[in-house]
N, C-alpha and C positions, 0 to 999 in steps of 0.2 A: 757356226760355232756352237749355239746349245740347240742342235735340233733333234735333241732327245726327248721325249714325251714324258712329262714329269708323272713319277707316281704319287705324289701328294693329289688328293682330290681337291678340284676346283671348287672355291668358298667364296664366290662373288656374292654381293651383296644386292638387295634390290636398289638401294642408293646408287652403287657403282654403275647398276645398268641404266638407271636414270641418267646419271652423268653421260654415259655412253651414248645414249639415244638422242641426247641433247648436243652432243660433239657431231654425230652422225647428221644429224637435221640442219645444223649449221653449214656443214661443209660438203654435204654430197653433190650440191649442185656445180660447184667448181671443178674445173678441170684440173687435174691432178690432184685430187682430193683425197687419195688413199694414204699418201706418206702422212700429210698432218694428222688425219683420222688417228692410224696405226700409232703414232707417236703419243697423241692424248689419251690413246686407249691405254697405252703401256703406262702412262702416268697415273691413270686412275687405277688399275689393277696391279701394277709393278711388274707385269709379263704380260704375255698375249698368248693364253690357251687356246685350244682350238674352240672352246666355247664362245669366246669372245670373237675368234675369228668367224666363226658360223654367224652370229648376230651381226657382225660387219657386213658379210656376205649377203646376207637376207635384205639387209636396210639400205644397202647401196647399189646393189645387182651385179655387183663383180664376182666372179667365179671364185668359190673359198680356195682352188688350186691356185690361182693367181696371188691370191692375201697371202696364203702359205706359201707361195715362192718367195715374195718379198720378205717376209718374217723371216723365212730360214737363209736369205742372202744376204740381208745388211746385219753387220755385226751388234749393231746398236738395240737390235730387239731379241728378246729371249722369250721361248716356249715353256720355261721354267720359272717358277719363285724363287725370289731372292731372300735369304734368311735375314735375319735382324744382324748378323754378323757377316758379312760379305768378304770373304777370304779371297785376295789375290796372290798367287804363286808369280812372281816375275820368272820367265823363261828365256830372256834375252841372253845375248850372247855372253855378258860377261859371269851372269847369275848361272846359265846354264853350265860355264864350264868350271865353276867354283861347286857344282853340286845342286842346283835348283833341283834338277829332277828327282833327286832321292829325297829332298824336301816335300816335294809334290806328292811323289808315291806315300810318305808318313803320315800326311794331312790326309790324304785319300783314306789310308787304312785306318787312323784312330776314328776317323767321322764315319767312316762306312759308306762314302759317295763316292763319286767319278767327276770329273769335271763337267762342269755346267749343271750339277745336280744339287738339290738342297735336302739337308737332313728331314726326316720325317716329321721332327718337332717344329721344323721352321726356324730354328735358331742359326745354323750355320749353311751357307752357299759357298761354292768353290769355282773360281775361275781362273785360270791359269792366263798370264798376260804376257806381252811380249817385251815391255821397257817402263819403267816408272819413275827413271831419271835418278836412281840412287845407285848407279852402279859401282862405285867405290866403297858401298857397303855390302856388295855381292857375298852370298846369294841373299835376295831381299823377298818378304812377304807383307802384304798389307792385311789388316783386319779392319774394316770401314777405312777410316783415315790415319789409323795408326800403322807407321811403319817399323817393321823388324829387320834388322840385318844382320850381318854376319852371322847368319844362321847355320847351325849342325843340326842331324837328324834329331839328338839327343834335346835339343832344345823346343822341339815341337811340342810335347807333353805340357811342359811348363808354362807357354805362351796359350795354349788351348783352355788350360786350366784357369786361366784368368777371366775367360767369359763362359765358363758353366753355370754360372749364378748360383 
């Protein structure tokens, strides 16, 4: 899913690292500890940058390659930070047939990012998704928990403007 490396510099805090080390310490002796450690690490940081994966590898003894393989295999994990406003464009069948690909392209053009990326200011991130269950409103996108339906390419600028602060 989000297997491209982020262009946003890692900005973890010492408090986050302390939390991570505590999570590793509590779990590292358990068989199958890697998934819970990775899940909790993502809860702490919001994503799993290579810097965090290296700490987990060093403290658990698992090879970095194994950790990276897990992070890139499971869609629940992200290598990229999420923006303040998380945009999901539905590319499920109903939405796609009604032009969701063009909607996604317009959002990417306006924000200057690709699928799975975050804007340099940390304001917006973009993830295409499969179905959000609002097929009657196709094409649909969500910004955080707000659903926008019956979209046209021309409606995108107005919607994004609401979030420009």
